[in-house]
C-alpha positions in Angstrom: 75.1 -42.5 80.8 73.7 -44.4 77.9 70.8 -46.9 77.9 70.2 -50.1 76.0 67.5 -50.0 73.3 64.1 -50.0 74.9 65.3 -48.8 78.3 64.5 -45.6 80.0 66.0 -44.0 83.1 63.8 -44.3 86.2 63.4 -41.5 88.7 61.6 -41.1 92.0 57.9 -40.7 91.8 57.5 -43.3 89.0 58.8 -40.8 86.4 61.3 -41.5 83.7 63.8 -39.5 81.5 63.8 -40.4 77.8 66.4 -38.1 76.5 69.0 -40.9 76.4 66.5 -43.5 75.1 68.1 -45.4 72.1 65.3 -46.6 69.8 66.0 -49.8 67.9 63.5 -49.6 65.1 63.2 -45.9 64.5 65.0 -42.7 65.5 64.1 -40.9 68.7 65.6 -37.5 69.7 64.7 -35.1 72.5 65.6 -31.4 72.4 64.2 -28.7 74.7 61.2 -30.7 75.7 60.3 -31.8 72.2 60.7 -35.5 71.1 61.1 -36.1 67.4 60.2 -39.7 66.4 61.3 -40.5 62.9 60.1 -43.6 61.1 63.3 -44.5 59.4 63.0 -47.0 56.5 62.8 -44.4 53.6 63.8 -46.9 51.0 60.5 -48.7 51.5 58.4 -45.6 52.5 58.8 -46.3 56.2 56.6 -49.3 56.7 56.0 -50.8 60.2 57.1 -54.3 61.3 56.1 -56.5 64.2 59.1 -55.1 66.1 58.5 -51.5 65.4 54.8 -51.8 66.3 55.7 -53.2 69.7 58.5 -50.7 70.4 56.3 -47.8 69.4 53.6 -49.1 71.8 56.0 -49.5 74.7 57.6 -46.0 74.0 54.2 -44.2 74.0 53.3 -46.0 77.3 56.6 -44.8 78.8 55.9 -41.3 77.6 53.0 -41.1 80.1 55.8 -41.0 82.8 58.4 -39.0 80.9 59.5 -35.9 82.9 61.6 -34.5 80.0 59.2 -34.8 77.1 56.5 -32.2 76.8 55.4 -32.6 73.1 56.1 -35.2 70.4 56.5 -34.9 66.6 56.1 -38.0 64.4 57.7 -37.8 61.0 58.8 -40.2 58.3 62.4 -40.2 56.8 62.7 -39.2 53.2 59.7 -38.0 51.3 57.0 -40.2 52.9 55.3 -40.6 56.2 54.5 -44.3 56.5 53.2 -46.9 54.0 51.6 -49.0 56.7 52.4 -52.6 57.6 55.3 -54.1 55.8 54.0 -56.5 53.1 56.8 -58.9 53.5 57.5 -58.6 57.3 53.8 -58.4 58.4 51.2 -59.1 55.7 52.8 -62.4 54.5 53.3 -63.9 58.0 49.7 -62.9 59.0 48.3 -65.2 56.2 49.9 -68.1 58.1 48.6 -67.4 61.6 45.6 -69.0 63.2 42.7 -66.9 64.7 44.2 -66.6 68.2 47.5 -65.4 66.7 45.7 -62.9 64.4 43.7 -61.5 67.4 46.9 -61.1 69.4 48.3 -59.0 66.5 45.3 -56.8 66.0 45.0 -56.2 69.7 48.6 -55.2 69.8 48.2 -52.7 66.9 45.2 -51.2 68.7 47.2 -50.9 71.9 49.6 -48.6 70.0 46.7 -46.2 69.3 45.5 -46.5 72.9 49.0 -45.6 74.1 49.2 -42.6 71.8 45.8 -41.3 73.0 46.6 -42.0 76.7 50.0 -40.2 76.9 49.6 -36.6 78.1 51.9 -35.0 75.6 50.4 -33.4 72.5 51.4 -35.4 69.4 52.0 -33.6 66.1 52.2 -35.7 63.0 54.2 -34.2 60.1 52.8 -35.9 57.0 54.5 -35.8 53.6 54.1 -38.2 50.8 52.5 -41.6 51.4 50.4 -42.0 54.6 48.6 -45.3 54.3 47.1 -48.1 56.3 48.5 -48.3 59.8 50.5 -45.1 58.9 47.2 -43.3 58.4 46.1 -44.5 61.9 49.3 -43.2 63.4 48.4 -39.8 61.9 44.8 -40.1 62.9 45.7 -41.0 66.5 47.9 -37.8 66.8 46.4 -34.6 68.2 47.6 -32.3 65.4 48.3 -33.1 61.8 50.5 -31.0 59.4 50.5 -32.1 55.8 51.7 -31.1 52.3 49.9 -30.7 49.0 51.6 -33.8 47.6 50.7 -36.0 50.6 48.4 -39.0 49.9 46.5 -40.4 52.9 44.6 -43.7 52.5 42.8 -46.0 54.9 43.3 -48.8 52.4 42.2 -51.8 54.3 39.3 -52.6 52.0 41.7 -52.8 49.1 43.3 -55.8 50.6 40.0 -57.5 51.6 39.8 -56.2 55.2 37.2 -54.0 56.9 37.9 -50.4 57.4 37.5 -50.7 61.1 41.2 -51.2 61.9 42.9 -49.7 65.0 40.0 -47.5 65.9 39.4 -46.0 62.5 35.6 -46.2 62.7 35.7 -44.3 66.0 38.3 -41.7 65.3 37.9 -40.8 61.7 34.2 -39.7 61.8 35.0 -37.4 64.8 37.8 -35.7 62.8 36.2 -35.4 59.3 32.5 -36.4 59.7 30.6 -39.6 59.3 29.9 -39.4 55.6 33.4 -38.5 54.6 34.8 -41.1 56.8 32.5 -43.8 55.4 33.6 -42.9 51.9 37.3 -43.2 52.7 36.9 -46.4 54.7 34.6 -48.2 52.1 36.7 -47.2 49.1 40.3 -47.1 50.5 41.0 -44.3 48.1 43.7 -41.7 48.6 42.9 -38.3 50.0 45.2 -35.6 48.6 46.7 -32.8 50.7 44.3 -30.0 49.8 41.3 -32.3 50.3 42.6 -33.4 53.6 43.0 -29.8 54.8 39.6 -28.9 53.5 38.0 -31.8 55.3 39.7 -31.0 58.5 42.1 -34.0 58.6 45.1 -31.6 58.3 45.3 -28.6 60.6 47.5 -26.9 58.0 49.5 -27.4 54.8 53.2 -26.8 54.7 55.9 -26.9 52.1 57.6 -30.3 52.0 61.0 -28.9 52.8 59.6 -27.0 55.8 57.1 -29.4 57.3 59.4 -30.9 60.0 60.6 -27.5 61.1 57.0 -26.1 61.2 55.9 -29.1 63.3 58.8 -28.8 65.7 58.2 -25.1 66.1 54.6 -25.7 66.9 55.6 -28.5 69.3 58.2 -26.2 71.0 55.6 -23.6 71.7 53.4 -26.2 73.3 56.3 -27.7 75.3 57.0 -24.3 76.8 53.4 -23.6 77.7 51.4 -24.8 80.6 52.1 -28.5 80.0 50.2 -29.8 83.0 47.2 -28.0 81.7 47.8 -29.3 78.1 47.9 -32.9 79.5 44.5 -32.2 81.2 43.1 -30.8 77.9 44.2 -34.0 76.1 42.7 -36.2 78.8 39.3 -34.3 78.6 39.3 -34.5 74.8 39.6 -38.2 75.1 37.3 -38.9 78.0 34.5 -36.7 77.0 33.7 -38.7 73.9 31.9 -41.2 76.2 30.1 -38.6 78.4 26.9 -36.8 78.2 26.9 -33.0 78.3 26.1 -32.8 82.1 28.9 -35.4 82.9 31.3 -33.5 80.7 30.6 -30.1 82.4 31.2 -31.7 85.8 34.4 -33.4 84.6 35.7 -30.1 83.3 34.8 -28.4 86.5 36.9 -30.8 88.4 39.8 -30.7 85.8 39.8 -26.9 85.8 39.8 -26.7 89.6 42.9 -29.0 89.6 44.6 -26.7 87.1 43.7 -23.6 89.3 45.8 -25.2 92.1 48.9 -25.3 89.9 51.9 -23.0 90.2 51.5 -22.2 86.4 48.1 -20.7 87.1 49.5 -18.4 89.8 52.5 -17.5 87.6 50.1 -16.5 84.8 48.2 -14.2 87.2 51.3 -12.5 88.6 52.7 -12.1 85.1 49.5 -10.5 84.0 49.4 -8.1 86.9 53.1 -7.2 86.2 52.3 -6.8 82.5 54.8 -9.6 81.7 54.7 -12.7 79.7 54.3 -15.8 81.9 57.1 -18.4 82.1 55.4 -21.7 82.6 57.1 -24.7 84.2 54.5 -27.4 84.0 53.7 -27.7 87.7 
């Protein structure tokens, strides 16, 4: 059975299946628990539009309930990741909106980042070429980032007369690369090359351009076939503990770990260890 763009198959227990989801403004494929989301406007370096923003937001919200997706790879078609908001389809129309309309738009873009951070699946961004503006925020919101030496990442908001505090950048970027480095990039809007991005901790690793998607999918596949319930708990704790004191965090982790100890995967791992076998996790 096929579904209309934007639809997902509903299952009992408020879960969904997204393997037949037909994306309208990008490509979306699911194979062996790994979803590959491809920004697919290579002729313009894969910019975002009002429509792709909202579809991405809704898709990541649905991923929180997806039973068949255990990890996600985000990649750009061609030799670039994402050039940010489309100058003609977004930037031009924004200059004609009133303040309430502008606030509706900026809240919507922030909701995309919230949805990425809230979905339980690990998100791996495979970044080649240009990664700028809102594209840099898609990468920053992801859990893991693979890059290439030729990649250029820029939080370029200041270069178009805007603050560098877009879509959570001032909260997320200092936690990834440090306050001083984040401040430099957000004030200047300059590009950060691949080697610098790896050295500063923005990229987890550098890959060859021709291998980056395969490398990211291989990494995602390993996560998708691990203890996925526990991975979701790890992601939730990484997010929630930003706003906790140490004592609160220790208590939250005690509760989270106790929940994971009640899962079948924990018992499978124990019995496999006793039998000197590799555990086969099922995510329950």
